[in-house]
C-alpha positions in Angstrom: 6.0 31.5 3.9 4.1 28.6 5.6 5.9 25.3 5.9 4.3 21.9 6.6 6.0 21.0 9.9 5.0 21.0 13.5 6.9 24.1 14.4 5.1 26.1 11.7 1.8 25.0 13.0 2.4 27.0 16.2 1.5 30.1 14.2 -2.1 29.2 14.0 -3.2 32.7 12.9 -1.2 32.5 9.7 -2.6 29.1 8.8 -6.1 30.1 9.5 -5.7 33.2 7.5 -4.8 30.9 4.5 -8.1 29.1 5.1 -6.4 25.9 6.3 -8.0 24.0 9.2 -5.5 22.8 11.9 -5.7 19.9 14.3 -7.7 20.7 17.5 -5.7 18.5 19.9 -2.4 18.5 21.7 0.0 16.9 19.1 2.7 16.2 21.6 0.4 14.5 24.0 -1.1 12.3 21.3 2.5 11.4 20.1 3.4 10.5 23.7 0.3 8.3 24.2 0.9 6.5 20.9 4.5 5.7 21.8 3.5 4.3 25.2 0.3 2.5 24.2 0.0 2.1 20.5 -3.4 1.0 19.2 -3.3 1.2 15.4 -0.5 0.4 12.9 -1.2 0.8 9.2 0.8 -0.8 6.3 0.8 1.2 3.1 1.8 4.8 3.4 0.1 6.1 0.2 -2.4 8.7 -0.6 -5.6 6.8 0.2 -4.3 6.2 3.7 -3.2 9.8 4.2 -6.3 11.3 2.6 -9.0 9.1 4.0 -8.1 6.7 6.8 -5.8 9.0 8.7 -8.3 11.8 8.3 -11.0 9.7 9.9 -8.8 9.2 13.0 -8.1 12.9 13.0 -11.8 13.6 13.4 -11.8 11.4 16.5 -8.8 13.2 17.9 -10.4 16.6 17.2 -13.5 15.5 19.1 -11.5 14.0 21.9 -13.0 10.5 21.2 -9.4 9.2 20.7 -6.1 10.0 22.3 -3.7 8.0 20.2 -2.6 8.3 16.6 -1.7 5.9 13.8 1.8 4.4 13.1 2.3 4.2 9.3 4.5 1.4 8.1 5.7 1.2 4.5 6.9 -2.2 3.3 7.4 -1.6 -0.4 8.4 2.0 -1.4 10.5 3.3 1.5 11.0 6.6 -0.2 7.5 7.4 0.9 8.8 7.6 4.4 12.0 9.4 3.5 10.5 12.0 1.2 6.8 12.4 2.0 6.7 11.7 5.7 9.9 12.6 7.6 10.6 16.0 6.0 7.1 17.1 7.0 7.0 15.7 10.5 4.5 13.0 9.2 2.0 15.8 8.5 -0.3 15.8 5.4 -2.1 18.7 3.8 -5.4 17.3 2.7 -7.3 19.2 -0.1 -10.8 17.9 -0.6 -12.1 19.0 -4.0 -15.9 19.4 -4.7 -17.3 19.4 -8.2 -18.5 23.0 -7.8 -14.9 24.2 -7.4 -14.7 24.5 -3.6 -11.4 23.3 -2.0 -11.5 22.4 1.6 -8.0 22.4 3.1 -6.8 20.9 6.4 -3.6 19.6 8.1 -3.9 15.9 9.1 -1.6 15.2 12.0 -3.0 11.8 13.2 -0.1 9.9 11.7 2.3 10.0 14.6 5.1 7.8 13.3 6.3 6.9 9.8 8.4 3.7 9.7 10.1 1.7 7.0 9.3 -2.0 7.5 12.7 -3.4 6.5 15.5 -5.2 8.3 18.1 -2.8 7.0 16.6 -0.1 9.1 16.9 -1.7 12.5 15.5 1.2 14.5 12.3 1.3 12.5 11.9 -2.5 12.5 12.6 -2.9 16.2 10.0 -0.2 16.8 7.5 -2.3 14.8 8.3 -5.4 16.9 7.8 -3.3 20.1 4.4 -2.1 18.8 3.3 -5.7 18.0 4.4 -6.9 21.4 2.4 -4.3 23.2 -0.9 -5.6 24.6 -2.6 -2.3 23.7 -2.3 -2.8 20.0 -5.8 -3.2 18.6 -5.4 -3.5 14.8 -3.2 -3.5 11.8 -4.8 -2.1 8.7 -3.6 -2.3 5.1 -3.8 -0.3 1.8 -1.2 -2.2 -0.2 -3.2 -2.8 -3.4 -4.6 -6.2 -4.4 -1.2 -7.3 -5.6 0.2 -6.9 -2.1 -1.7 -10.0 -1.0 -0.5 -12.2 -3.9 2.0 -14.9 -3.1 2.1 -16.8 -6.4 2.7 -16.0 -10.0 0.5 -17.0 -13.0 2.1 -20.5 -12.9 0.9 -21.1 -9.4 4.4 -21.1 -8.0 5.5 -18.9 -5.1 7.0 -15.6 -6.2 10.8 -15.5 -5.8 10.6 -13.0 -2.9 8.0 -15.1 -1.1 10.0 -18.3 -1.7 13.0 -16.6 0.0 10.8 -15.5 2.9 9.4 -19.0 3.4 13.0 -20.4 3.5 14.3 -17.7 5.8 11.5 -17.8 8.3 10.2 -14.9 10.4 13.7 -13.4 11.0 14.2 -11.9 7.5 10.9 -11.1 5.9 10.7 -8.9 2.8 7.2 -9.3 1.3 4.5 -7.3 3.1 2.5 -10.4 4.0 5.6 -12.1 5.4 6.4 -9.0 7.4 2.9 -8.9 8.9 3.0 -12.6 9.7 6.5 -12.2 11.3 5.3 -9.4 13.5 2.2 -11.1 14.7 4.4 -14.1 15.5 6.2 -11.9 18.0 2.8 -11.1 19.4 2.0 -14.8 19.7 5.3 -15.4 21.6 4.3 -12.6 24.0 1.3 -14.6 25.2 -1.0 -15.1 22.2 -2.2 -11.5 22.5 -5.4 -10.6 20.5 -5.6 -8.1 17.6 -7.4 -7.6 14.3 -6.0 -7.4 10.8 -8.1 -5.1 8.5 -7.6 -4.9 4.7 -8.8 -1.6 3.4 -7.9 -2.3 -0.2 -10.5 -2.0 -3.0 -10.8 -5.7 -3.8 -13.4 -8.4 -3.3 -13.4 -10.2 0.0 -10.2 -8.4 1.0 -10.2 -9.7 4.5 -10.2 -13.3 3.2 -7.3 -12.5 0.9 -5.3 -11.1 3.8 -6.1 -14.1 6.0 -5.3 -16.7 3.4 -1.9 -15.1 2.6 -0.8 -14.8 6.3 -2.0 -18.3 7.2 -0.3 -19.8 4.1 3.0 -18.2 5.2 2.5 -19.4 8.8 1.8 -23.0 7.6 4.9 -23.0 5.5 7.0 -21.8 8.3 5.4 -24.4 10.6 6.1 -27.2 8.0 9.7 -26.1 7.9 9.9 -26.0 11.7 10.7 -22.2 11.7 7.9 -21.3 14.1 6.1 -23.0 16.9 3.3 -25.4 16.0 0.6 -23.4 17.9 1.1 -20.3 15.7 -1.3 -21.4 13.0 -4.0 -22.3 15.5 -3.5 -18.8 17.0 -4.1 -17.1 13.7 -7.2 -19.3 13.1 -8.7 -18.7 16.5 -11.3 -15.9 16.0 -11.2 -15.2 19.7 -7.7 -14.0 19.2 -7.3 -12.9 15.6 -9.8 -11.7 13.1 -9.8 -10.6 9.4 -13.0 -8.6 8.8 -14.2 -7.7 5.3 -14.3 -4.1 4.2 -15.5 -2.0 1.3 -13.7 1.2 0.6 -14.5 3.8 -2.0 -12.7 7.1 -2.5 -10.6 8.6 -5.2 -7.2 10.1 -4.2 -5.5 10.6 -7.5 -2.0 11.7 -8.3 -1.1 15.2 -7.0 -2.7 17.9 -9.1 -0.6 20.7 -10.6 -3.7 22.9 -10.2 -3.8 22.2 -6.5 -0.1 22.7 -6.1 -0.3 26.1 -7.7 -3.3 27.1 -5.5 -1.3 26.1 -2.4 1.7 28.1 -3.4 -0.5 31.2 -4.0 -1.6 30.8 -0.4 2.0 31.1 0.8 2.8 27.4 1.3 6.5 26.5 0.6 8.0 23.1 -0.3 4.8 21.8 -2.0 6.9 19.9 -4.6 5.8 16.8 -6.5 7.5 13.6 -5.5 8.1 10.7 -7.8 10.0 7.8 -6.2 12.2 5.4 -8.0 9.4 2.9 -7.7 7.2 5.3 -9.7 5.0 6.3 -6.7 3.4 9.7 -7.4 2.9 11.7 -4.2 3.4 15.1 -2.6 3.3 16.8 0.8 -0.4 17.3 0.0 -3.1 14.8 -1.0 -5.9 16.0 -3.3 -9.1 13.9 -3.0 -12.7 13.9 -3.9 -15.2 14.7 -1.1 -17.2 11.5 -1.4 -15.9 8.6 0.7 -17.2 5.3 2.0 -15.7 2.7 4.3 -17.8 -0.2 5.5 -16.2 -2.6 7.9 -17.3 -5.9 9.3 -17.5 -5.3 13.0 -15.4 -8.2 14.2 -12.6 -7.0 16.5 -10.9 -9.0 19.3 -9.1 -6.3 21.3 -11.2 -3.2 20.9 -11.2 -0.7 18.1 -11.3 3.1 17.4 -14.8 4.6 17.5 -14.6 5.3 13.8 -18.3 5.3 13.4 -18.1 8.8 14.9 -16.1 9.8 11.7 -18.6 8.4 9.2 -17.2 4.9 8.9 -19.9 2.2 8.9 -19.6 -0.9 11.0 -21.9 -3.8 10.2 -22.1 -7.5 9.7 -20.3 -9.6 7.1 -23.3 -10.1 4.9 -24.0 -6.4 4.7 -20.4 -5.6 3.7 -20.7 -8.1 0.9 -24.0 -6.5 -0.2 -22.5 -3.0 -0.3 -19.6 -4.3 -2.4 -22.0 -6.0 -4.9 -24.2 -2.8 -5.1 -21.1 -0.7 -6.0 -19.3 -3.2 -8.2 -22.1 -4.8 -10.2 -24.6 -1.9 -10.5 -24.1 1.5 -9.1 -20.5 2.6 -9.9 -18.1 0.2 -11.6 -20.3 -0.7 -14.7 -20.8 3.0 -15.3 -17.1 3.7 -15.0 -16.2 1.0 -17.4 -18.7 2.2 -20.0 -17.3 5.7 -19.8 -13.7 4.4 -20.0 -14.3 2.4 -23.2 -16.4 4.9 -25.0 -14.0 7.7 -23.9 -11.0 6.0 -25.4 -12.8 5.6 -28.7 -14.2 9.2 -28.7 -10.9 10.9 -27.8 -11.6 11.9 -24.2 -8.8 12.3 -21.6 -11.0 12.9 -18.5 -14.0 11.2 -17.2 -15.3 14.6 -16.1 -15.3 15.8 -19.7 -17.3 12.8 -20.7 -20.0 13.7 -18.3 -20.6 17.0 -20.3 -21.4 14.8 -23.3 -25.1 14.4 -23.3 -25.0 11.0 -25.2 -22.4 9.5 -22.8 -24.2 10.8 -19.8 -27.4 9.2 -21.1 -25.5 5.9 -21.5 -24.4 5.7 -17.9 -27.7 7.0 -16.6 -29.4 4.1 -18.4 -27.0 1.5 -17.1 -27.4 2.7 -13.6 -31.0 3.9 -13.2 -33.0 2.0 -15.8 -31.2 -1.3 -16.2 -29.3 -1.6 -12.9 -31.7 -0.5 -10.2 -34.4 -3.2 -11.0 -32.0 -5.9 -9.9 -29.7 -4.0 -7.5 -28.5 -5.7 -4.3 -29.8 -3.3 -1.6 -27.6 -3.4 1.4 -30.0 -1.4 3.5 -27.4 0.9 5.0 -26.7 2.9 1.7 -29.6 3.8 -0.6 -28.6 2.6 -4.1 -30.3 5.4 -6.1 -28.8 8.1 -3.8 -25.4 6.4 -4.4 -25.8 6.6 -8.2 -27.0 10.2 -7.9 -23.7 11.1 -6.1 -21.6 9.1 -8.5 -23.0 11.0 -11.5 -23.6 14.4 -10.1 -20.6 14.8 -7.8 -18.0 12.2 -8.5 -17.7 11.5 -12.2 -18.5 15.1 -13.0 -15.8 16.5 -10.8 -13.3 18.3 -13.0 -10.7 18.4 -10.3 -10.3 14.6 -10.2 -8.0 13.9 -13.1 -9.4 10.4 -13.7 -8.6 9.1 -17.2 -10.6 6.7 -19.3 -7.3 5.1 -20.4 -6.5 4.2 -16.7 -10.0 2.8 -16.0 -9.9 0.7 -19.2 -7.0 -1.4 -17.8 -7.8 -5.1 -17.3 -11.3 -4.8 -18.7 -11.4 -8.5 -19.6 -11.2 -9.3 -15.9 -14.1 -7.1 -15.1 -16.8 -7.8 -17.7 -18.4 -10.8 -16.0 -18.8 -8.8 -12.7 -19.6 -5.3 -14.0 -22.1 -6.4 -16.7 -22.5 -10.2 -16.4 -24.0 -10.0 -12.9 -26.8 -7.7 -13.9 -27.5 -9.9 -17.0 -27.6 -13.0 -14.8 -30.1 -11.2 -12.5 -32.3 -10.5 -15.4 -32.2 -14.1 -16.4 -33.2 -15.3 -12.9 -35.8 -12.6 -12.1 -39.4 -13.3 -13.0 -40.8 -10.6 -15.3 -37.4 -9.5 -16.6 -36.0 -10.4 -19.9 -32.2 -9.8 -20.6 -33.1 -9.4 -24.3 -34.8 -6.1 -23.4 -31.5 -4.6 -22.1 -29.9 -1.9 -24.3 -27.2 0.1 -22.6 -25.4 -3.0 -21.2 -25.2 -4.9 -24.5 -24.2 -1.6 -26.1 -21.3 -1.3 -23.6 -20.2 -4.8 -24.5 -20.3 -3.9 -28.2 -18.3 -0.8 -27.4 -15.7 -3.0 -25.7 -15.4 -5.2 -28.8 -15.0 -2.1 -31.0 -12.4 -0.7 -28.5 -10.3 -3.9 -28.9 -9.6 -3.0 -32.5 -7.3 -0.2 -31.2 -8.7 2.2 -33.8 -10.6 5.3 -32.5 -13.8 6.7 -33.9 -11.9 8.9 -36.4 -10.1 5.9 -37.8 -6.8 6.6 -36.0 -4.9 3.9 -34.1 -4.5 4.3 -30.4 -2.7 2.3 -27.6 -5.0 -0.1 -25.7 -4.7 -0.2 -21.9 -2.9 -3.1 -20.4 -4.9 -6.3 -20.2 -3.7 -9.9 -19.5 -5.9 -11.3 -22.3 -5.1 -8.7 -24.9 -3.3 -11.1 -27.3 -6.2 -13.6 -27.1 -8.9 -11.0 -27.5 -7.2 -9.3 -30.5 -6.8 -12.8 -32.0 -10.6 -13.1 -32.0 -10.7 -9.9 -34.1 -7.6 -10.2 -36.2 -9.5 -10.2 -39.5 -11.9 -7.3 -38.5 -11.4 -4.0 -40.2 -13.1 -0.7 -40.1 -15.7 -0.6 -42.8 -16.2 -4.4 -42.8 -19.7 -4.9 -41.3 -19.7 -8.6 -41.9 -16.8 -9.4 -39.5 -17.3 -12.4 -37.3 -17.1 -11.8 -33.5 -19.2 -14.8 -32.4 -16.1 -16.6 -31.0 -15.4 -13.6 -28.7 -19.0 -13.3 -27.5 -19.3 -17.1 -26.9 -16.5 -17.0 -24.4 -18.5 -17.6 -21.2 -15.5 -17.0 -19.0 -15.4 -13.4 -20.1 -19.1 -12.5 -19.5 -20.2 -15.1 -17.0 -23.3 -15.9 -19.1 -24.1 -17.5 -22.5 -25.0 -14.4 -24.4 -26.5 -16.1 -27.4 -28.7 -18.5 -25.3 -30.3 -15.5 -23.5 -30.9 -13.4 -26.6 -28.1 -10.9 -26.3 -25.4 -12.3 -28.6 -27.0 -11.3 -31.9 -28.0 -8.0 -30.5 -24.4 -7.2 -29.5 -23.2 -8.4 -32.9 -25.5 -6.0 -34.7 -24.5 -3.0 -32.5 -20.8 -3.9 -33.1 -21.3 -4.0 -36.9 -23.0 -0.6 -36.8 -19.9 0.8 -35.2 -17.7 -0.6 -38.0 -19.4 1.5 -40.7 -16.6 4.1 -40.8 -15.4 7.2 -39.0 -18.0 8.6 -36.7 -19.9 5.3 -36.5 -19.2 4.7 -32.8 -20.8 8.0 -31.8 -23.7 7.7 -34.2 -24.4 4.1 -32.9 -24.4 5.3 -29.3 -26.7 8.2 -30.2 -29.1 5.9 -32.0 -29.6 3.6 -29.0 -29.4 6.3 -26.3 -31.3 9.3 -27.6 
């Protein structure tokens, strides 16, 4: 049996016989180089990091365009280090899954160290301080989810953990933003050494979120006389510290039972699923889609890895912003949301299965190609139509990516103004285009209104996905019943904060109402309405 550890990799013939690609570099030499002159530390030891970011560095190591690895630091779920890293010598088995059924398997060994970023593990934490004090450190990157940058609650007050960090100063940080700020303070004390902080999380203007959080903490520590006064100036000096924007796009879902079974058949032992007490779902392997994009603002102060050699795109700030807008407002996210909402109503459990439905495929093709492309923000470095082609033909249609409509439908109220409202606004502002001529986008908004009833197309109740405005939204529809085609939804559609535009003033409000009422006719009315407008 093959086992995922460094000793087992010495038997290269057995691994290659199983069709698993191995690293092409000297693992011990890379580990030594990284210990002596670390260049890259990454916060957030999860699947997107292991299956995308670390694999990009592996490509550089394989081609001898890098000679150091990455140090992974986990500041939230320490069981990731204990259960998914250390037992496997920090190795990851990456399984890239194509829509046509091909599995490409490789061992990723670019993660040289796995550290728990907490004070109760002094050896790990002292190693992190040592890394940040080293002049060779070039960057710290992050995949900690958008919530990882949040310091305050809905009431605007600091979270309890943050308030404690602010009071305790850089000596006892707990929140990941406090930890990062504390560590770079050690770098400041060593002589204001330069480095770059790179958020790789899938959220708008991620670099700005990271910068704002770290500087907020630094200012509070300064105000309380817990750090030197020059620390904030150091963080704001772009000759020393930068926070570039990035756009990342790749799906690395929960471990697949199908992939686990396939690996066991190849003779791999210990491929057990791991669910931590903090409900992180992981495994010794990472299954991922083939498609991947990472676009980074090229703004580094102490050098950087040559990741362009691994397909990462480096460009200017404005272009990163344009790539994000292309993806989020036109070429991917609106299509995803439309499938999520219609899928919940029509009883689908997988996005890939929806793509076999001619009517739903027509819906998203219309949103992307016909209604989106005329107003798409073209970043110049990625061709929008080709991006949509890949989304529909490879990504959404991939049966090996267990992406559920119910997951994607989460927090839809927070997404409507961006995923649909931005395109509508572009139609309003573009000469020769009339938003009233749109069909698939207003239909998707009507589908959302129908979804909010919590009754599927067969008339059976279902659980709505979490949404912070759920009570308010359902309040708009409290008197609406299936079969009642006179129900009033004007108050919902007039909420400009939801959609970013005044739907009635631009000729879409009445159109959406009519579509919504058609979907209320009775069982099967959702499908028949979508078919009416899309076929």
